[in-house]
SEKOL-761166 format. One line per 2 residues: their letters; for each residue x, y, z of N, C-alpha, C, O, CB. Coordinates in pm, whole numbers, plus 50000, padded with zeros to 5 digits. Glycine has a CB too. Example, Ala and Ser with C-alpha at 12.3 -4.5 7.8 and 13.67 -1.06 7.14 Angstrom:
BEGIN
as> 51319:49431:50780:51230:49550:50780:51320:49670:50780:51424:49668:50846:51131:49553:50905; 51285:49775:50708:51367:49894:50714:51290:50003:50787:51341:50114:50804:51408:49940:50572
//
This chain:
BEGIN
mk> 50082:49882:50000:50000:50000:50000:50086:50124:50000:50057:50222:49930:49907:50000:50119; 50190:50120:50078:50278:50235:50086:50342:50266:49951:50353:50382:49913:50385:50211:50192
ah> 50384:50165:49878:50444:50184:49746:50345:50247:49650:50383:50329:49566:50496:50051:49690; 50218:50208:49660:50115:50263:49571:50098:50413:49594:50090:50490:49498:49981:50191:49594
rs> 50094:50454:49719:50080:50598:49748:50200:50676:49697:50185:50785:49642:50065:50621:49899; 50315:50620:49715:50436:50688:49667:50430:50705:49516:50466:50812:49465:50561:50608:49708
ag> 50387:50603:49444:50376:50614:49298:50273:50719:49261:50292:50796:49167:50339:50477:49235; 50163:50722:49335:50059:50822:49309:50111:50964:49327:50080:51052:49247:49940:50800:49400
rg> 50187:50984:49427:50245:51118:49449:50341:51154:49338:50348:51270:49297:50316:51124:49584; 50415:51055:49289:50508:51081:49179:50435:51128:49055:50481:51220:48986:50588:50956:49147
vl> 50321:51066:49025:50242:51106:48909:50188:51246:48929:50198:51330:48840:50126:51006:48884; 50132:51273:49047:50080:51407:49076:50193:51509:49078:50176:51623:49033:50005:51409:49210
gr> 50307:51467:49129:50421:51557:49129:50464:51594:48988:50495:51710:48960:50537:51493:49204; 50467:51496:48901:50503:51522:48761:50398:51608:48693:50432:51699:48617:50520:51389:48683
ag> 50271:51583:48719:50164:51663:48659:50173:51807:48708:50154:51902:48631:50024:51602:48694; 50203:51823:48836:50220:51959:48889:50338:52030:48826:50332:52149:48796:50239:51954:49040
fi> 50446:51955:48807:50564:52014:48743:50534:52055:48599:50575:52162:48555:50681:51915:48746; 50463:51969:48528:50428:52001:48389:50339:52125:48385:50359:52213:48301:50357:51882:48321
af> 50240:52133:48473:50153:52251:48478:50234:52376:48510:50212:52481:48450:50042:52232:48583; 50328:52365:48602:50414:52477:48637:50499:52520:48516:50512:52639:48488:50505:52441:48755
ai> 50556:52421:48445:50640:52452:48328:50559:52522:48220:50608:52617:48158:50702:52324:48272; 50437:52477:48198:50350:52542:48098:50321:52686:48140:50323:52776:48057:50218:52463:48081
av> 50293:52707:48266:50266:52843:48316:50386:52934:48298:50371:53050:48262:50225:52838:48464; 50505:52883:48323:50626:52962:48305:50644:53001:48159:50677:53116:48129:50749:52884:48355
vi> 50622:52907:48068:50636:52937:47925:50536:53043:47883:50571:53135:47809:50617:52809:47841; 50413:53031:47928:50310:53130:47892:50344:53267:47948:50318:53368:47883:50173:53085:47942
as> 50401:53272:48067:50433:53399:48130:50562:53462:48079:50584:53581:48100:50442:53381:48278; 50647:53385:48012:50775:53437:47965:50757:53516:47837:50716:53459:47735:50875:53323:47944
pg> 50785:53648:47838:50760:53730:47721:50840:53688:47599:50791:53703:47487:50790:53871:47753; 50960:53638:47615:51040:53602:47500:51004:53469:47438:51042:53441:47324:51183:53600:47538
la> 50931:53385:47510:50900:53253:47459:50755:53243:47411:50731:53198:47299:50926:53150:47564; 50660:53282:47493:50521:53266:47457:50476:53372:47358:50388:53346:47276:50435:53271:47581
ra> 50534:53486:47364:50494:53595:47275:50603:53616:47172:50682:53710:47181:50468:53725:47354; 50605:53530:47075:50713:53537:46977:50658:53543:46836:50715:53484:46744:50806:53419:46992
eg> 50547:53615:46818:50491:53632:46685:50529:53771:46636:50518:53869:46710:50335:53611:46684; 50573:53778:46513:50614:53907:46457:50561:53925:46316:50521:53830:46250:50764:53919:46458
am> 50562:54051:46271:50518:54084:46136:50585:54213:46091:50626:54296:46172:50363:54097:46129; 50596:54227:45960:50645:54350:45900:50546:54393:45793:50500:54311:45713:50788:54331:45839
av> 50513:54521:45793:50425:54578:45691:50503:54682:45611:50590:54751:45665:50298:54642:45756; 50472:54690:45484:50537:54786:45394:50430:54859:45315:50330:54801:45272:50638:54714:45299
gi> 50453:54988:45297:50367:55069:45210:50453:55134:45104:50555:55197:45136:50288:55176:45292; 50414:55120:44980:50488:55180:44869:50393:55273:44794:50283:55234:44756:50547:55071:44772
ar> 50436:55396:44775:50354:55496:44707:50331:55457:44561:50410:55383:44502:50420:55634:44715; 50222:55509:44504:50201:55492:44359:50322:55552:44288:50365:55662:44322:50068:55561:44311
gg> 50375:55483:44194:50496:55528:44126:50623:55467:44182:50732:55492:44131:50506:55677:44135; 50610:55384:44288:50724:55312:44341:50789:55374:44464:50748:55479:44513:50825:55300:44236
va> 50891:55304:44511:50962:55343:44632:51018:55484:44623:51020:55556:44723:51076:55245:44660; 51062:55526:44506:51118:55660:44489:51016:55769:44522:51054:55882:44553:51168:55679:44346
kg> 50887:55736:44517:50780:55832:44547:50734:55825:44692:50663:55914:44739:50661:55808:44456; 50775:55721:44764:50738:55708:44905:50743:55565:44953:50705:55473:44880:50601:55765:44928
ya> 50789:55546:45075:50808:55413:45132:50785:55422:45282:50838:55511:45349:50951:55357:45101; 50705:55330:45335:50678:55327:45479:50692:55183:45528:50663:55089:45454:50536:55382:45511
tg> 50737:55166:45651:50749:55033:45712:50693:55035:45853:50690:55139:45919:50896:54987:45712; 50649:54919:45898:50603:54903:46035:50638:54764:46083:50633:54668:46006:50451:54928:46045
fa> 50672:54753:46209:50717:54626:46266:50640:54597:46394:50604:54688:46469:50869:54627:46294; 50616:54470:46418:50560:54424:46545:50634:54297:46583:50644:54204:46502:50403:54400:46536
vn> 50686:54291:46703:50755:54172:46751:50703:54135:46890:50645:54218:46961:50909:54195:46755; 50724:54009:46925:50685:53957:47056:50536:53976:47085:50498:54010:47197:50768:54023:47164
qp> 50455:53955:46985:50311:53966:46999:50253:53831:47040:50313:53728:47012:50246:54015:46869; 50137:53830:47106:50080:53704:47153:50022:53616:47041:50015:53494:47056:49973:53732:47254
tv> 49981:53677:46929:49924:53601:46818:49971:53660:46685:50018:53774:46680:49768:53602:46825; 49959:53581:46579:49992:53630:46445:49898:53744:46407:49940:53843:46347:49984:53514:46341
ka> 49772:53730:46443:49673:53835:46412:49713:53968:46477:49706:54073:46412:49533:53792:46461; 49754:53964:46602:49797:54085:46672:49923:54143:46607:49934:54264:46591:49823:54056:46821
ar> 50016:54057:46569:50140:54103:46504:50107:54172:46372:50160:54279:46343:50237:53984:46480; 50020:54111:46292:49982:54170:46162:49916:54306:46182:49951:54403:46114:49887:54075:46085
sn> 49821:54313:46272:49748:54436:46298:49841:54548:46346:49833:54661:46298:49638:54412:46401; 49929:54515:46440:50021:54615:46495:50124:54662:46392:50161:54779:46391:50091:54560:46617
av> 50171:54572:46308:50269:54611:46205:50206:54708:46106:50269:54807:46069:50321:54486:46131; 50083:54682:46063:50014:54773:45971:49991:54909:46038:50011:55013:45977:49879:54712:45924
eq> 49950:54906:46163:49927:55031:46236:50057:55113:46247:50055:55234:46226:49871:55002:46377; 50168:55048:46280:50296:55118:46289:50336:55175:46153:50388:55286:46145:50406:55023:46341
cr> 50312:55100:46048:50344:55147:45913:50263:55272:45879:50317:55367:45823:50316:55036:45809; 50136:55272:45913:50048:55386:45883:50083:55509:45965:50046:55621:45929:49903:55348:45910
rm> 50155:55490:46075:50196:55602:46160:50338:55653:46131:50383:55748:46195:50188:55561:46306; 50407:55592:46037:50547:55629:46010:50557:55776:45970:50498:55819:45871:50606:55540:45899
kn> 50632:55851:46048:50642:55995:46028:50733:56034:45911:50712:56138:45849:50693:56060:46153; 50832:55952:45880:50929:55986:45776:50880:55948:45636:50962:55929:45546:51062:55918:45803
sn> 50751:55935:45619:50697:55896:45490:50584:55990:45450:50558:56089:45518:50648:55750:45494; 50518:55958:45340:50406:56042:45297:50276:55963:45302:50276:55841:45318:50431:56097:45154
nd> 50165:56036:45288:50033:55973:45298:50012:55865:45193:49948:55764:45221:49924:56078:45284; 50065:55884:45073:50048:55787:44966:50109:55652:45005:50046:55548:44987:50112:55839:44837
ar> 50229:55654:45058:50295:55530:45101:50224:55471:45222:50197:55351:45226:50444:55555:45134; 50193:55554:45320:50128:55504:45442:49992:55442:45414:49953:55347:45482:50113:55618:45543
sg> 49920:55494:45316:49787:55439:45286:49795:55301:45222:49696:55228:45220:49711:55534:45194; 49910:55264:45170:49926:55134:45106:49988:55028:45194:50029:54923:45143:50008:55149:44984
ce> 49998:55051:45322:50064:54955:45412:49994:54820:45415:49873:54811:45438:50070:55012:45554; 50073:54715:45390:50026:54577:45395:50134:54490:45456:50253:54520:45447:49989:54526:45253
vv> 50093:54382:45519:50188:54287:45577:50260:54214:45463:50196:54159:45374:50116:54186:45671; 50393:54214:45468:50472:54142:45368:50528:54011:45422:50560:53921:45346:50587:54230:45318
vt> 50538:54001:45555:50591:53879:45614:50551:53869:45761:50543:53970:45832:50745:53873:45599; 50525:53745:45804:50509:53717:45947:50619:53619:45985:50672:53548:45900:50365:53658:45980
fh> 50653:53618:46113:50763:53532:46156:50748:53495:46302:50670:53557:46376:50898:53601:46133; 50822:53395:46343:50819:53344:46480:50963:53312:46520:51030:53232:46455:50727:53217:46492
nk> 51010:53374:46628:51147:53354:46676:51249:53381:46565:51340:53300:46542:51165:53212:46729; 51234:53492:46499:51325:53533:46390:51361:53680:46408:51306:53749:46493:51260:53509:46250
cv> 51454:53724:46326:51492:53864:46322:51448:53924:46188:51437:53852:46089:51646:53881:46343; 51423:54053:46187:51378:54122:46067:51460:54250:46052:51505:54308:46151:51224:54154:46074
as> 51478:54292:45929:51553:54417:45903:51495:54485:45781:51437:54422:45692:51704:54388:45882; 51511:54616:45778:51473:54698:45663:51594:54781:45624:51666:54831:45710:51348:54790:45696
ai> 51616:54794:45494:51729:54874:45443:51678:54967:45335:51589:54931:45257:51843:54782:45389; 51733:55087:45329:51697:55183:45225:51820:55259:45177:51922:55264:45245:51591:55281:45276
dp> 51807:55316:45060:51901:55415:45010:51850:55547:45067:51738:55586:45037:51911:55418:44848; 51929:55616:45150:51879:55735:45218:51855:55857:45127:51794:55954:45170:51976:55774:45325
es> 51902:55852:45005:51882:55963:44912:51735:55969:44871:51682:55872:44818:51974:55949:44787; 51672:56080:44895:51532:56098:44860:51512:56082:44709:51593:56130:44629:51482:56235:44907
gt> 51404:56015:44672:51373:55998:44530:51444:55883:44463:51441:55873:44340:51404:56120:44459; 51508:55796:44539:51576:55679:44481:51494:55554:44512:51420:55551:44610:51721:55665:44537
pg> 51507:55450:44429:51423:55332:44446:51475:55225:44540:51411:55121:44555:51401:55271:44316; 51590:55246:44603:51650:55142:44685:51578:55120:44816:51573:55209:44901:51792:55176:44713
ag> 51521:55002:44833:51458:54961:44958:51446:54810:44959:51428:54748:44855:51318:55028:44975; 51458:54751:45077:51444:54606:45088:51427:54564:45232:51451:54642:45323:51564:54537:45027
wg> 51385:54442:45252:51366:54386:45385:51411:54241:45384:51424:54178:45279:51218:54398:45431; 51435:54190:45505:51477:54052:45517:51440:53994:45652:51428:54067:45751:51625:54039:45495
vg> 51422:53864:45656:51392:53791:45779:51490:53675:45787:51514:53607:45688:51243:53740:45783; 51547:53653:45905:51642:53543:45920:51646:53491:46062:51589:53550:46154:51779:53586:45878
st> 51714:53380:46078:51726:53322:46212:51822:53401:46301:51822:53384:46423:51774:53177:46202; 51904:53488:46240:51991:53578:46315:51975:53720:46259:51926:53739:46148:52141:53532:46307
qq> 52016:53818:46337:52007:53956:46290:52098:53977:46169:52063:54049:46076:52045:54053:46402; 52214:53914:46171:52307:53926:46060:52244:53874:45930:52259:53936:45825:52437:53848:46090
sa> 52174:53763:45938:52107:53706:45821:51997:53800:45769:51986:53822:45648:52049:53569:45856; 51917:53853:45859:51810:53947:45820:51869:54072:45757:51819:54120:45656:51723:53984:45942
ds> 51975:54126:45817:52042:54245:45762:52095:54219:45621:52078:54301:45531:52158:54290:45855; 52159:54104:45602:52215:54068:45471:52107:54060:45365:52125:54110:45254:52289:53935:45480
qa> 51993:53998:45398:51883:53988:45302:51827:54126:45268:51801:54156:45152:51772:53900:45358; 51809:54210:45370:51756:54344:45347:51849:54425:45257:51803:54492:45164:51734:54417:45481
la> 51978:54418:45285:52075:54492:45203:52078:54440:45059:52087:54518:44965:52216:54484:45265; 52072:54310:45041:52073:54251:44906:51952:54298:44826:51964:54333:44709:52076:54097:44914
rc> 51834:54298:44889:51713:54344:44819:51722:54492:44787:51684:54535:44678:51588:54315:44904; 51771:54571:44881:51786:54714:44859:51881:54741:44742:51851:54821:44654:51836:54784:44986
ra> 51995:54674:44744:52095:54695:44638:52042:54655:44501:52071:54722:44402:52222:54615:44668; 51965:54549:44495:51907:54505:44367:51809:54609:44313:51805:54635:44193:51835:54369:44384
ka> 51731:54670:44403:51633:54772:44361:51701:54905:44332:51657:54979:44244:51527:54791:44470; 51807:54935:44405:51874:55065:44391:51946:55079:44257:51957:55188:44202:51973:55086:44505
ga> 51995:54967:44205:52071:54971:44081:52219:54993:44109:52259:55028:44220:52018:55081:43989; 52299:54972:44006:52445:54976:44020:52496:55110:44071:52592:55113:44149:52510:54945:43888
sr> 52437:55218:44030:52489:55349:44069:52459:55387:44213:52527:55474:44268:52434:55454:43978; 52357:55324:44276:52319:55361:44412:52331:55245:44512:52307:55265:44631:52178:55412:44413
ae> 52366:55125:44466:52368:55007:44553:52454:55025:44677:52416:54981:44786:52417:54887:44475; 52567:55088:44663:52659:55102:44777:52604:55193:44888:52659:55194:44999:52790:55157:44729
fc> 52498:55268:44860:52443:55360:44960:52337:55297:45049:52298:55357:45149:52385:55479:44891; 52291:55177:45015:52190:55110:45097:52243:55086:45238:52359:55048:45257:52147:54976:45033
qv> 52157:55110:45335:52195:55086:45474:52075:55036:45553:51961:55075:45527:52251:55214:45537; 52102:54951:45650:51996:54900:45737:51949:55014:45826:52029:55081:45891:52045:54778:45822
td> 51819:55035:45827:51762:55144:45907:51683:55095:46027:51674:55165:46128:51673:55228:45820; 51627:54976:46018:51550:54919:46127:51583:54772:46141:51603:54702:46042:51398:54939:46105
rf> 51589:54726:46264:51618:54583:46289:51559:54545:46425:51569:54617:46524:51773:54554:46286; 51497:54429:46423:51433:54378:46545:51444:54227:46548:51446:54162:46443:51284:54421:46553
cd> 51452:54171:46668:51446:54026:46685:51326:53993:46770:51288:54069:46859:51576:53970:46749; 51267:53878:46741:51144:53833:46804:51173:53709:46887:51249:53621:46844:51035:53806:46699
gs> 51113:53700:47003:51128:53581:47084:51270:53555:47126:51334:53642:47186:51076:53462:47010; 51320:53436:47096:51453:53396:47142:51562:53425:47040:51679:53394:47066:51453:53248:47176
sk> 51530:53482:46926:51633:53509:46823:51720:53627:46861:51680:53717:46935:51567:53535:46686; 51843:53623:46806:51938:53733:46831:52014:53764:46705:52098:53854:46704:52036:53699:46944
//
């Protein structure tokens, strides 16, 4: 009888531990809230006419990440109404890093974004896309302007 009770406590002990572990994961901001999104708005006539971006990281759901990224894009102060009105989600991610790169010269078409398992990877993708859009004469001017990591990524 004594052995039976001991086994019963072991099962309850394990169940309690599992419940505790689940609670810790849910309460940990970097683990449970690791949904991210990026929104981009491009003015009619292309990036040279206006470009806006918005980011959301460590959100509780993909829906929340998408909504917040679009809202941030629509609020971007360094852009114009035409670009901001076209904000749409271009990517969602989980435990990843995101980056945006632009050619800082006004009226140029260089802009790009990237998502990767590391910040370096996201930066590289963003710069490659920016350089491809900027063209040979402006490619060297592309620079990462925004970068964020979501969840446990670095």
